[in-house]
N, C-alpha and C positions, 0 to 999 in steps of 0.2 A: 468300195466303189459300187455305184448303183447299177443294176442290170441295164443292158442296152435297151431292152424293150420299154423300161421305165422312162429312160431319157427320151426315147422316140415318142412315147405316149405324151409326155409332158410337152414336147415341142409341138406335137399335133394339137394338143389342147390350147397351148399359147397362141398358135396360129388361128385356131378356131375362134378363140376369144377376140383376137384382133379383128378377124373378119366380121364377127357379130357386132363388135363395137362400131366398126365403120358403117355397117348396114343400118344400125339403129341410131347412129350419130351419138354413140355413148362415149366416145373418146373426147374428154374435155381438155381444158388447157393444162399444161404442165405446171407443177409447183416447184419453186426453187427457194431453198433456204441457205443462209450463210451462217456458219457457226464456227467458233474457235476450236482448235484441236484440244484434246485432253479434258473435254467436258465430263463431269461425273455422271455415272449411271443414274437415270431418272430425271436428268435435266431436260427441260422443255425445249424442243426444237421449233414447234409451231402448233397452232390450234387448227386441226383439220376441219372441225365443224364450222368454225368461223370462215375458213377459206372456201369451203364448199357451199356455205350459205344454208346449212341445215342444222337442226338441233341434235343433241347427243342421242336422244331416244330413237330418232329416225335413222341416224347413222348406225347405231348398234343393231337395229332390226335388219339392216342390209348386209350384215355379216362382213365387215371390212377385213381385208386380208392383205398383208404386206408380202411381196415376193421379191427376194433378193437373188442376185447372181452369186453363186458360191455358197459356202457353208456359214459365213458369218452374218449374223443379224444385227446390224449396227443400230437399228431403231425398233421400237415397239409402239403399238397404238394402244392408248389408254381409253378403253370404252366408257369408263365412268366420267372422265373429264373431256373426252374428245381431243386429247392432245397427242402429238407425236413426240416421243421421248427417246433419249439416248439409252441404248441397251448394252452397248459395248464400247470400251475405251478406243478412241481414234487417235493414233499417233501419226501425225502427218508425215514425219520423216520416215517412218516404217512403211507407210502405205504408198507414198509417192516420191520419196527421196528428195532430190533437189529440183524436181519439176516445178515450173512457176505456178501451175494450177493443179489443184487436187480436188477431186469430186467423187462422190458415191452416188450411184444411180439405183433406184428400185421402183417397183410399181405398187400402187394401191388399187386393189380390186374390190368392187362393190356388186351386190346382187339385187335384183328386183327393183328397178331394172338393172341389167348388167352394164357396167361401165368400168373403165380403169383410168388411172391418172399416173403419169410419169413424175416421179419425185427426184429431185437432184439436191444433194447436200454439198455445198462448196465448203471445204475444210480450210479454214484460215490459219495461217502460221502464228504461233505465239513464241515469244522469246524465251524458250525453255532450254536452250543450249548455249554454252559459252565457247568462244574461240579457243582452239587448242593447237599447239605446235606439235610437230611430229615427235620431238624429243624434249625432255626437260632441260637439257643443257646442250649448247652448241659450242664446240671447241674450234677456235681459229688460231692458226700460226701465221704471224705476219713479221716479215723481216724489217728490222729497224731502218733499213735503207729505202724503204718504200716512200715514194714522193707524195707530197700533199695533193689531195684530190683523188687518190686511189679509192675505188669502190669495191665493196665486198657484198655479194648477194647473200641473203638469208632466206632459209626455207620459209614459205608462207604459212600462216595459220589457217586452219579450216574451221568452219562453223556449219553444223548440220542444218541450221535454220536457213530461210531464204529471204530474199528481198532486203529490206532495211534491217532485218534481224540478223543478217550475216555480217561478215567482217567489213568494217567501214574505214578503218585506219589503224595506225601504229604510233606508239610513242617510245622514246628512248630515254633512259635515265641520264641525268646530268653528268657530264664528264668533260675532261679537258681536250680530248683528242678526236672524238668522232661526232658527226652529226647524222641525221636520218633523212633518207630520201624515200618517198613512197610512190609506187607506180601501180598502174592498172593494166591488165591484159585479159583477153577473152579466155585464154587457157589457164591462167594462174589466178585470175581475180586480182585482189589487192595484195601486193607483195612489197618488200622493203629492201633497201641496201643501206649499209653503214658507210659513211664517207669520211676519209681521213682529213681532218682539218688542221691538226698540228702534228708535226713529225714525231715519231717515236724515238726514244733513246733507251736502249736496253740497260745501259750502265746506270741509269737513274731509276728505271722502273721496268722490270722484266715480265710483269703480269698485270693485266687489267680485267676487271669484271664489270660487265654492262647488263642491264635488264631491259629487254625489249618486250613491250606489251602490245597486244592486239585488242581492239574493242569493237563491239557491234553498235548498231544504231537503235536498239530496242529501248523500251522504257519500262523499268530502269535498264541502263546499259549493263552488259556483261563483258568481262574481259578475261584474258588469259596471258600468261607471261612465260618467257624463257630466259635463262641466264646465258649470256655470251661470254665465254672465257677466252681472252686474247693472250696468247703466249708470244712475247716479243723475241724474235730470233736475232742472234748476233750477226753483225756485218763487220767487215774489216775496215772500220771507220776511225781507228785510232792508231797512231804511230807509236813505236816503242819510246819511252821517255825514261831518261836516267833521273835519279833522285837529286843529283846536283850537277852543275855544268862542268866542273873540273874535279878530277880525282888525283891525288898526289901519292906517290909511292916512296917510301923511305927505305933505303937499304942499310 
């Protein structure tokens, strides 16, 4: 942890710089760059010399310095090329979770004359995560007497990505008994139910296996699946039957 006087001194210096910039009209326009997450170290974000309208030699002589909030330096300035480059891997899901927007802010300071520029990096989501269900297998017990049209809710899949790269829909493997209904809600997002289309008969089939898949809207699409095991429970739907209508006893 830095000493308190260091933090205070830095705050005073920052305030002083802002004050001087305002007096000297050194605060120029902000720069905003949009980059995908997970860019490799050394990847070019933007060309500072071009955006400032000065050459590399002039910019280098003015001792450019990047000032970040916190300990991580997400970018570096290449004094040889005048480019702003990626210095540290940026994982949008780690940095911002499911928030719809994700940005990194830092300042570029220049000397002689003194000025600073606010730089914003908008971190765009890439489709680097697949939809996942909470469990690999879902076990359901359904009594054979359940009527056609009965619905059974299934745990929704989750995707760490956002927007179109998150879960967009579901598919169900072909089978004789169940269809799929997909719904949307603010708290659950996209979720599904299986709907009984043809009544079950335990005496004919006491167990069914279905595959439910969730897919996202990325390019290419990613998907995840879960197995639904349905155990058909017996109902008292059969009367006792003799093997023949008449039995004869001989004495």
